N, C-alpha and C positions, 0 to 999 in steps of 0.2 A: 644628611639625607633628604631628599625633596618628599615633601608631605603631599598625599595621595588625595585628591579633592573630587569627591563623588560630583560635583556638580559640574566638572569640566567633561564629563564624558557625553561623547555626540553620538547619535546613532543617526545614520543614514539608510536610505534604501539602496539597495544593491541588486541589480539587475543579474540573471544569469550570464549575461555576456562580460559582466565586468568580473565573474570570478575564472579564475584558472582551472585547470583540470584537477590540479590536487585539491583546491579549496571546494571545489564543487562534491568530490568525493567525502572529503571530511564532513563536509556540512551533511550529505546523505548518510552517512555512517554514524554521525554523532545525534541526528535525529532520530535515528531507529534505537539507538541506544538509551536516549531519553525516553523512548516510547515504550521500550521493554521494561526500564526501570520502575516507569509510573504505573504499567499494567502489573507489574508482580507487587508494588506496593499496596495499590488499591486491591488485589486478591487477599493479600495478608489482612488488610482492614475488614474484608468481606468475611474473614475467618475460613477462606479457603486456601487450599495449597495449589501454589503453581505447577509443581511437579507433579502432583495429582491429576491435573488437567492435561498434562502431555503424557500420561500413561497410555501405552499402546492398547487400542481397543481389541476386545475378541473379535468382533467384527470387521477387520481391519480392510479386509478385500472391499466389503460393502461400501465402507467409508470412502475408500479411494476410488470405487465407481462415482460415487455423489460428486466427490470433488472433481474429478476429471468430466464427468459429463456437464458439470456446471460450468467448468472453464470453457469445454467446446462450444456450447451454446454463446457464451460471453464472447469468445473469439469471432465467431461467425457474425453476431450481432455488430462486433467492433469493425470488421472486412466490409459489411455492407455500408455501414456509416461512412467510413472513409471513402468506398466506391462513389456512392451517392450524394454525399453533403461536401458544400464546399469548404477547402483546407480553414479558410478564416473563422468558420463556425466552429470549428473543434481544435482552435489553436490553444497549446498551454504555454505559450512563451517560449518555445525551444527547449524546455527543460528536458523534456523524455529524450529528444534528439540528442542533447549535450553528454546525458548520462551514457546513453547505449550506443553511440554512431561509432565510436573507435574504440570500444571496449573488447577484449577477446573473449572467447566462449565461455571460459571458466569464470571470468569475472563477472559476465551476465548471469550465469547460475548462481553465484555467491550472492550477489545484490538480490535477485529475485527471493532466494532463500531467506536473506537476512530481513527483508522487508515484510515477508509474508509470516515468518514466526513472530517476529516484533509485534507488527500491527494486530495481528490475529491474537496476540497474546491478551493487547490491550483491549482491543474493540470488541471481539467476541468473547473473550475470556472475563474480563472485569466490567467494561461499562454495559454490555449487553445484559448481563446479570443482573446489573443496579437499574437499568432503565427501559430495558426491552429493544427489539430488533429495529423499532420506526425510529426511535430518538436516538440511537446508536448510529443508524445511517444518516441522519441529518447531520450528526456531529462529524462522522467519517467524510460528507462531503465537504463540510465547512473546512476542516484541515486541510483538504487538498486545495487550497487556496488558488492555485495557478489556474483552475478550472471554472473558478466562479465567475468568470467573464463572459461566459458562454454558457446559455442552458442546455443544450446538448450532452456536452460533457459533464457538467454538473449532475443531470439527471441520470447519465449512464453511472456515473460513480455510486450516487444513490441507491440505483437500482442494484448495482453489482453488492453493495454493502448489505443490503435487505435481503440478498438472494445467499450471500455468505452467512448470514444471521439464519435464515431459513434451514440452510442445509446442516446447520450446526444443531440446529433444534432436531430436526428430522433424525440425524444419526447419533446425537448424544456425545459427539466426541469433537474437539478442538482440530484434529487431523484432517478432517474432512475440507472445512474452510482454508486450513493451512496450505493443504494439496492444491485446491482449486485458485488461491491467490497467488501460489507459488507458478502454477500452471500459466496463469494469465499474463504474470508480470513477465514470465521467461520468454513466452511466445510473441508478446509485445516488444520486448527486447530483441530479439532476434529477426523479427521483422524491420525493426529500424536499423539494425546493425548489418543485415545482408540485402535489404532491397537496393536498386539501383538508384544513384543520384540523378533526378531530372536534367 
């Protein structure tokens, strides 16, 4: 039996163009699963119940209004930015294009739901409880590393995260930022999927 040598492991940088569709999706779902697990473990260390945070709020309709209203504002700003700002200034390296361009509608919905639940559980549910919305938003922007090359998308991601934290504090339920995050990702995914190619 051949001996495994840790020193022989080599890590190399891979661009999104080097991944096939299956590897890209596996990467997306794996990172979301890791995000969810970290969020749940962090909440347990905070002596808080992850399932308690997902309890359906008594004022659920109000929470959905907050989420939908925030999502509409973000989508409007994003559409204005794409209309007036050169594409090079908002380029994410083609990641979103690769994720959503050829995906069926049901899969765009599933991806948007998975990302919104997993990321909100970690960032609003655990991290914001520990360090507040400002530092949480800096961390949120930093992990969206594909945007860090350009200040406009970095600022937008930070602002969206801060807004999600703010509506979480206003409503007292994680469902408001989950709804907003879901609607933002869904709308952006559908725009990418159904817009005409140049």
